[in-house]
N, C-alpha and C positions, 0 to 999 in steps of 0.2 A: 504494500500500500504506500509506503514512503517513497518507493521508486516511482510510482505513478504520479505522485504529487511533485516530486523533483522534476520529472520530465514535463509536466504541465507548466510549471514555473519557467523552466528553461526555454521551452518553445514559445511561451507567452511573451517572454522578454524579446524574442527575435521577431515577433509579429507586429511590433510597433513601428510605424513609419516615421522616418526622421522629419523634423520640421526645420525649415531654413528661414532665417530672417532676412530682411532686406533693409537697405539704408533708407533714410528719410526720417525727419522729425515727426513727432506726434503732438497733438494739442493736449489740453488739460484732460480730455476724455480718453486719451490713448488712441486717437483716430487721426487719419490724414487723408489727403486726396492723392490718388494716383494720377499724375499729370499726363501720362500717356493715354489713359482710358477715360479720365474725368470722373472716375468712381471714388466715392468717399467710403472708407472702411475703417473698422476698428480692430485692435489686437487684443 
């Protein structure tokens, strides 16, 4: 049973997708406008 839990945790850790940040300042709400698309989004 411990072996199954260990494998679940191990494979679960590798199933998370990496997140990449990008440059650009944010306002007081943690948001900013993408000047290429004109979209306003928050982080």
